[in-house]
Every structure is written in C-alpha cells, then in structure tokens.
VEXGUGU-352616 format. One record per residue (C-alpha): residue in three letters; z, x, y negated; residue number from 1. Coordinates in pm, 1 decimal, m for minus. Each point is the difference from the previous one (the first is absolute). Last residue first. Layout:
BEGIN
+------+----------+----------+----------+-----+
! rest !       pz !       px !       py !  nr !
+------+----------+----------+----------+-----+
!  ala !        Z !        X !        Y ! NUM !
...
+------+----------+----------+----------+-----+
REM end
This chain:
BEGIN
+------+----------+----------+----------+-----+
! rest !       pz !       px !       py !  nr !
+------+----------+----------+----------+-----+
!  pro !  m1283.2 !   5128.2 !  m4162.4 ! 232 !
!  thr !   m349.7 !   m178.2 !     72.9 ! 231 !
!  leu !   m189.6 !     31.8 !    337.2 ! 230 !
!  arg !    258.2 !   m253.6 !    270.5 ! 229 !
!  lys !   m117.7 !    m47.9 !    325.4 ! 228 !
!  ala !    m12.0 !   m344.0 !    179.4 ! 227 !
!  tyr !    m56.0 !    m86.1 !    354.9 ! 226 !
!  cys !   m147.4 !   m269.2 !    226.3 ! 225 !
!  arg !   m339.7 !     24.3 !   m148.6 ! 224 !
!  leu !   m278.7 !   m231.5 !    246.0 ! 223 !
!  gly !   m349.1 !     44.2 !    m98.2 ! 222 !
!  ser !   m169.9 !    189.8 !   m277.2 ! 221 !
!  val !   m307.0 !   m258.4 !   m136.1 ! 220 !
!  lys !    115.7 !   m315.5 !    170.5 ! 219 !
!  thr !    361.6 !     45.1 !   m136.2 ! 218 !
!  thr !    355.2 !    m22.8 !    207.1 ! 217 !
!  ile !    335.6 !     27.8 !   m126.2 ! 216 !
!  ser !    334.6 !     m0.7 !    170.1 ! 215 !
!  asp !    173.1 !   m293.1 !     45.3 ! 214 !
!  glu !   m227.7 !   m127.5 !    296.4 ! 213 !
!  leu !     64.5 !    337.1 !    162.0 ! 212 !
!  lys !    399.2 !    m29.8 !    m43.2 ! 211 !
!  asp !    m36.4 !   m347.4 !    159.9 ! 210 !
!  pro !   m216.4 !    105.7 !    260.4 ! 209 !
!  ala !    273.2 !    278.8 !    120.5 ! 208 !
!  ser !   m177.0 !    327.8 !     59.3 ! 207 !
!  asp !    337.6 !    130.1 !     97.7 ! 206 !
!  glu !    m29.6 !    309.1 !   m286.9 ! 205 !
!  val !   m248.4 !   m173.2 !   m210.4 ! 204 !
!  ser !   m360.6 !    112.6 !     14.7 ! 203 !
!  gly !   m213.9 !    272.1 !   m165.4 ! 202 !
!  glu !   m206.0 !    m27.2 !   m292.2 ! 201 !
!  leu !    101.0 !     97.7 !   m356.0 ! 200 !
!  leu !     76.3 !   m147.5 !   m339.7 ! 199 !
!  gln !     m9.8 !    251.6 !   m254.4 ! 198 !
!  leu !    234.6 !   m113.1 !   m320.1 ! 197 !
!  ile !     m2.5 !    100.3 !   m405.3 ! 196 !
!  asp !   m443.4 !    112.2 !     22.0 ! 195 !
!  asp !    m59.1 !   m327.0 !   m212.9 ! 194 !
!  ala !   m216.1 !   m101.9 !    285.6 ! 193 !
!  gln !    319.9 !     40.0 !    240.4 ! 192 !
!  met !    195.5 !   m244.8 !   m241.0 ! 191 !
!  glu !   m259.6 !   m244.9 !    m23.2 ! 190 !
!  leu !      2.0 !      2.2 !    404.5 ! 189 !
!  leu !    350.4 !    m73.9 !    m53.2 ! 188 !
!  trp !   m102.0 !   m265.7 !   m272.6 ! 187 !
!  glu !   m246.0 !   m200.7 !    234.6 ! 186 !
!  asn !    258.1 !    m10.2 !    303.9 ! 185 !
!  phe !    263.3 !   m106.3 !   m184.0 ! 184 !
!  gln !   m203.2 !   m286.3 !   m167.1 ! 183 !
!  ser !   m160.0 !   m116.3 !    336.5 ! 182 !
!  arg !    374.7 !    m32.2 !    111.5 ! 181 !
!  ser !    167.7 !   m135.5 !   m290.5 ! 180 !
!  val !    270.9 !    171.9 !   m177.2 ! 179 !
!  arg !    358.1 !    m34.1 !    m78.5 ! 178 !
!  asp !     13.4 !   m171.7 !    292.3 ! 177 !
!  gly !     77.7 !    297.9 !    228.5 ! 176 !
!  ile !     16.1 !    384.7 !   m187.5 ! 175 !
!  ala !    151.9 !    143.7 !    312.3 ! 174 !
!  arg !   m169.2 !   m200.6 !    234.0 ! 173 !
!  arg !   m347.2 !    146.7 !   m171.0 ! 172 !
!  ile !    154.9 !    376.7 !    m40.9 ! 171 !
!  arg !    121.1 !    m30.7 !    365.6 ! 170 !
!  tyr !   m350.7 !   m131.6 !    103.9 ! 169 !
!  ile !   m156.3 !    280.3 !   m163.0 ! 168 !
!  pro !    197.1 !    244.2 !    196.5 ! 167 !
!  val !     95.4 !    332.0 !   m163.4 ! 166 !
!  leu !   m133.1 !    311.4 !      1.2 ! 165 !
!  asp !    182.5 !    263.2 !   m243.5 ! 164 !
!  asp !    228.6 !    169.7 !    279.6 ! 163 !
!  leu !    102.8 !   m346.4 !    108.3 ! 162 !
!  asn !    388.6 !     62.7 !     m4.2 ! 161 !
!  tyr !    118.8 !   m367.7 !     44.0 ! 160 !
!  asp !    215.6 !     12.3 !   m352.1 ! 159 !
!  gln !   m214.9 !    219.5 !   m165.1 ! 158 !
!  asn !   m335.3 !   m108.0 !     32.4 ! 157 !
!  leu !    115.8 !   m406.6 !     10.6 ! 156 !
!  gln !    113.2 !    116.0 !   m329.1 ! 155 !
!  asp !   m301.0 !    158.5 !   m192.5 ! 154 !
!  tyr !   m226.6 !   m262.1 !    136.9 ! 153 !
!  val !    191.9 !   m287.3 !   m164.5 ! 152 !
!  lys !     33.3 !    158.3 !   m299.6 ! 151 !
!  leu !   m419.1 !     73.4 !     16.5 ! 150 !
!  ala !    m71.1 !   m350.0 !    116.6 ! 149 !
!  val !    258.4 !   m161.0 !   m281.0 ! 148 !
!  pro !   m170.3 !    259.6 !   m292.3 ! 147 !
!  gln !   m343.2 !   m113.9 !    115.5 ! 146 !
!  phe !     66.1 !   m347.9 !     37.8 ! 145 !
!  glu !     73.9 !    m86.9 !   m381.4 ! 144 !
!  glu !   m338.0 !    200.8 !   m139.5 ! 143 !
!  tyr !   m211.1 !   m168.0 !    271.7 ! 142 !
!  ser !    122.7 !   m346.2 !   m111.3 ! 141 !
!  ala !    237.5 !   m333.2 !     44.9 ! 140 !
!  ile !    266.7 !    186.6 !    245.5 ! 139 !
!  val !    269.4 !   m323.3 !     67.9 ! 138 !
!  ala !    317.6 !     69.0 !   m119.3 ! 137 !
!  ala !    263.8 !     21.9 !    270.5 ! 136 !
!  thr !    221.3 !   m342.5 !     26.8 ! 135 !
!  pro !    321.6 !     27.9 !   m170.5 ! 134 !
!  lys !    309.8 !    m52.9 !    204.3 ! 133 !
!  ala !    200.7 !   m300.4 !     m0.8 ! 132 !
!  gln !    383.5 !     22.0 !   m157.1 ! 131 !
!  gly !    256.0 !    m43.3 !    185.2 ! 130 !
!  asn !    137.0 !    353.0 !    m13.8 ! 129 !
!  ser !   m289.2 !     62.3 !    197.9 ! 128 !
!  thr !   m272.0 !   m197.4 !    125.6 ! 127 !
!  ser !   m274.9 !     26.0 !    188.1 ! 126 !
!  val !   m324.0 !   m206.2 !    m53.0 ! 125 !
!  thr !   m316.1 !    225.7 !   m120.4 ! 124 !
!  gly !     90.5 !    329.1 !    180.1 ! 123 !
!  asp !    136.2 !    m57.0 !    282.3 ! 122 !
!  leu !   m220.4 !   m317.8 !     54.9 ! 121 !
!  his !   m290.1 !    225.5 !    m15.0 ! 120 !
!  arg !    178.9 !    195.6 !    279.4 ! 119 !
!  ile !     37.9 !   m278.4 !    198.8 ! 118 !
!  trp !   m311.1 !    m90.1 !    m34.2 ! 117 !
!  lys !   m101.7 !    344.0 !    103.9 ! 116 !
!  leu !    142.0 !      7.3 !    323.0 ! 115 !
!  leu !   m149.7 !   m317.9 !     71.1 ! 114 !
!  thr !   m303.7 !    170.5 !    m32.1 ! 113 !
!  asn !    112.8 !    277.4 !    206.1 ! 112 !
!  phe !    107.9 !   m203.6 !    282.9 ! 111 !
!  asp !   m386.5 !   m196.8 !     m3.4 ! 110 !
!  lys !   m184.2 !    316.2 !     32.9 ! 109 !
!  ser !    217.9 !    121.1 !    227.7 ! 108 !
!  arg !   m113.6 !   m285.6 !    266.8 ! 107 !
!  val !    339.1 !   m174.7 !    112.4 ! 106 !
!  gln !     24.0 !     76.3 !    410.6 ! 105 !
!  lys !    108.6 !   m269.2 !    250.6 ! 104 !
!  gly !   m136.6 !   m281.8 !   m232.4 ! 103 !
!  ser !    158.6 !   m325.2 !   m179.0 ! 102 !
!  ser !    137.4 !    229.7 !   m260.4 ! 101 !
!  glu !    203.4 !   m202.7 !   m243.2 ! 100 !
!  phe !      0.3 !   m249.8 !   m284.1 !  99 !
!  asp !    188.2 !   m323.0 !    138.0 !  98 !
!  pro !    320.9 !     77.8 !   m136.5 !  97 !
!  ser !   m148.7 !     15.7 !   m400.4 !  96 !
!  lys !     20.1 !    281.1 !   m154.5 !  95 !
!  leu !   m328.6 !    125.4 !     m2.3 !  94 !
!  gly !   m126.4 !   m371.4 !   m101.2 !  93 !
!  ala !    175.1 !    m76.2 !   m277.7 !  92 !
!  asp !   m126.0 !    349.5 !   m149.7 !  91 !
!  leu !   m346.9 !    m68.6 !    107.2 !  90 !
!  met !     46.1 !   m367.3 !   m127.3 !  89 !
!  gln !    107.9 !    158.1 !   m366.1 !  88 !
!  leu !   m302.3 !    211.9 !     m4.1 !  87 !
!  gly !   m195.6 !   m295.3 !     76.8 !  86 !
!  lys !    154.1 !   m178.6 !   m285.1 !  85 !
!  asp !   m113.0 !    257.3 !   m193.4 !  84 !
!  thr !   m351.4 !     55.1 !     61.9 !  83 !
!  leu !   m147.6 !    144.2 !    281.9 !  82 !
!  ser !   m369.2 !     70.5 !    m27.0 !  81 !
!  leu !   m295.0 !    m82.8 !    213.9 !  80 !
!  lys !   m384.2 !    111.8 !     28.2 !  79 !
!  val !   m288.2 !   m196.2 !    146.9 !  78 !
!  ser !   m331.1 !    151.0 !      7.5 !  77 !
!  arg !   m293.2 !   m153.8 !     m9.6 !  76 !
!  asn !    m95.1 !    219.4 !   m339.2 !  75 !
!  lys !    370.2 !   m131.9 !   m136.3 !  74 !
!  thr !    180.8 !   m248.0 !    135.1 !  73 !
!  val !    345.7 !    m84.4 !    m99.4 !  72 !
!  ser !    324.3 !    m26.2 !    158.0 !  71 !
!  ala !    395.9 !    m71.4 !   m139.7 !  70 !
!  ile !    295.0 !     27.4 !    217.8 !  69 !
!  ala !    327.2 !   m123.3 !     31.5 !  68 !
!  gly !    m68.1 !   m347.5 !   m179.5 !  67 !
!  glu !     86.0 !   m198.7 !    275.7 !  66 !
!  lys !   m389.5 !    m96.2 !     49.2 !  65 !
!  glu !    m49.8 !    348.8 !     39.1 !  64 !
!  leu !    219.8 !     83.5 !    225.4 !  63 !
!  gln !    m52.2 !   m302.7 !    231.7 !  62 !
!  glu !   m356.6 !     95.5 !    m36.9 !  61 !
!  phe !     36.6 !    371.3 !    106.5 !  60 !
!  phe !    238.0 !   m149.4 !    265.7 !  59 !
!  val !   m242.4 !   m240.2 !    173.5 !  58 !
!  gln !   m275.8 !    318.4 !    m11.4 !  57 !
!  tyr !    211.3 !    263.7 !    213.1 !  56 !
!  asp !    m81.1 !    m80.9 !    361.7 !  55 !
!  gly !   m398.8 !    m18.4 !   m120.8 !  54 !
!  ala !     34.4 !    402.0 !    m74.6 !  53 !
!  lys !    115.8 !     36.2 !    389.2 !  52 !
!  glu !    289.1 !    114.1 !    161.6 !  51 !
!  lys !     37.9 !    200.9 !    347.1 !  50 !
!  thr !    159.1 !    312.1 !   m181.1 !  49 !
!  gln !     99.2 !    m52.0 !   m345.9 !  48 !
!  leu !   m215.6 !   m105.2 !   m294.7 !  47 !
!  ile !    206.3 !    102.6 !   m312.1 !  46 !
!  arg !   m260.9 !    246.6 !   m144.2 !  45 !
!  lys !   m306.3 !    m76.3 !    102.3 !  44 !
!  ile !     42.6 !   m373.3 !   m168.7 !  43 !
!  leu !    146.2 !    160.7 !   m298.8 !  42 !
!  glu !   m352.7 !    176.1 !     m2.0 !  41 !
!  ser !   m236.4 !   m295.5 !     39.1 !  40 !
!  lys !    237.5 !   m182.0 !   m291.3 !  39 !
!  lys !   m110.2 !    269.7 !   m262.6 !  38 !
!  val !    298.9 !     55.2 !   m216.4 !  37 !
!  glu !     10.6 !   m110.7 !   m343.9 !  36 !
!  glu !    187.0 !    230.8 !   m251.2 !  35 !
!  lys !    420.5 !     16.7 !   m102.1 !  34 !
!  ala !    184.8 !   m176.6 !    238.8 !  33 !
!  gly !   m240.3 !     m6.1 !    293.4 !  32 !
!  gly !     19.1 !    409.1 !    m13.9 !  31 !
!  met !    m58.3 !     55.8 !    365.6 !  30 !
!  asp !    399.0 !      2.7 !     63.9 !  29 !
!  trp !     18.2 !   m307.6 !   m180.2 !  28 !
!  leu !   m286.7 !   m169.4 !    254.3 !  27 !
!  ala !    171.6 !    164.3 !    289.5 !  26 !
!  leu !    298.3 !   m182.1 !    m80.7 !  25 !
!  leu !   m111.1 !   m306.1 !    m42.2 !  24 !
!  leu !   m181.0 !    m67.9 !    278.3 !  23 !
!  arg !    266.6 !    166.5 !    227.3 !  22 !
!  thr !    220.2 !   m249.4 !   m174.7 !  21 !
!  lys !   m236.0 !   m279.0 !     94.6 !  20 !
!  ala !    m90.9 !    127.0 !    357.6 !  19 !
!  gln !    400.6 !     36.3 !     82.6 !  18 !
!  his !     89.4 !   m371.4 !   m171.5 !  17 !
!  glu !   m327.5 !   m122.7 !    238.3 !  16 !
!  asn !     38.3 !    158.6 !    323.3 !  15 !
!  val !   m371.8 !     56.2 !    135.4 !  14 !
!  gly !     10.7 !   m171.0 !    346.8 !  13 !
!  ser !   m385.0 !    m84.1 !    m76.5 !  12 !
!  glu !    131.3 !   m415.5 !     15.1 !  11 !
!  thr !    205.9 !    120.8 !   m302.5 !  10 !
!  gly !    388.5 !     58.4 !    m39.2 !   9 !
!  lys !    277.3 !   m132.7 !   m162.2 !   8 !
!  ala !    336.8 !    201.7 !     13.5 !   7 !
!  gln !    271.1 !    m26.4 !    254.6 !   6 !
!  asn !    318.5 !   m104.7 !   m136.4 !   5 !
!  lys !     47.5 !   m294.6 !    211.7 !   4 !
!  ala !    m51.2 !    258.4 !    307.3 !   3 !
!  pro !   m243.2 !   m102.7 !    263.3 !   2 !
!  met !     78.5 !   m140.9 !    319.2 !   1 !
+------+----------+----------+----------+-----+
REM end
C-alpha cells in the first residue's frame, strides 16, 4: 500500500514533485534567472536513464501555467526563463521532504548543482545578528568583470596552490550568479584577447562532466579548462 504522502507521478513513472523541482533547479543552474535557455538543452540536462523528453512535457506546461517559467519561440526554437515565482517554488521544492534521490546513485552533475544552490543561498539569504546579508552585486560590464575575475583567480591560486594554472570551472563557480554563463564565457575570452589571461587546453583533474561543462568551449579553439594570468 503506498504511503499517504507519496508524491504524485505520471503514467511514465516520472515523479511529479521531483521532476518539477529538478527542472527548475537545472534551469536556474543554466542561467535561466537572467537569460533565456533553449528548452531542448534543458531537456538534455534533466533526462535520466530510461526517461524520454515527452515525459516532461506535462511539467513544462504546468510550470508555465503556474507562472514559474516563461517561454518564447524564436526562430522555431523554444526558450525558457525562470520567474521570481519559479525561484520561490524551487526553494520550497528543495526543502520539501518529497524531494529525494529516487535512484541508487546521484549524478555528480545534479549533486554539484544542488551544492551550488546552497552556496547561492548562503551568499544571498544568510543572516548575521538577525540582519539579512546583502546580495552580491550583479556584474554589469566587462570593466567590472575584469577585477573580479582576477581577484578570484589570485585567491584560488593562493588557497589551492595551483601553480598559476587555475581551473576555469572554479572561477565560474566562485563568481556564481553575479554573471550569466554566456557573459562569463564572452568576457573571459575577451580577457584572453586583451592579453590579461591565457586560456589553456587540458582536462580537469577527474574529467567530471559538470566541471568540463563549466569550462569554456569555442568553435575555433575547442575546450579550454585552465586560465593562466599574463599580467602582474
């Protein structure tokens, strides 16, 4: 006999609460709170073993109806963004006892995304002496990005003894939601063009897919995983 508080599922066996929460979490991690994300890329991100894209269509429709996500169609491509209500629903969903891993193993990508969310909360809603900690300012320009990226680079290089080869994924994660993923890529490449940083090939220490994803890949130069500072 099923438990009374068992989360509702679909005919395909996908758990509704977990699926919607995972969908919102992945959309947030892909920068959906600041920019539009291709629906097709989001689906690839959230699909688990034996799941199909069609299993999630009902959840997309429900979340849009509930005002958690917004969708637009551009050049026949559906793009999604996360609303303020969606962020609130994500926070509530992650805190719910119905949200748990249903598989024997948790994907490292999902685990690290959840850690990123926890760090995000620690930087925005933690309290000190009863007062809310101010949210880190959004980086609005390349001129603002430069000193922040260099400060993060120097701190990581010093703290982890990285011998002047700092993994790009570490820089991205340290800066976090202060800049979108696409803007981070553009501005870091611009720093290379300005001879401030050199972006180098190689792979991350354990070849983890989520760390490679948080590195930089371009059509011209391919995968770049490390940054080396060229300026004093």
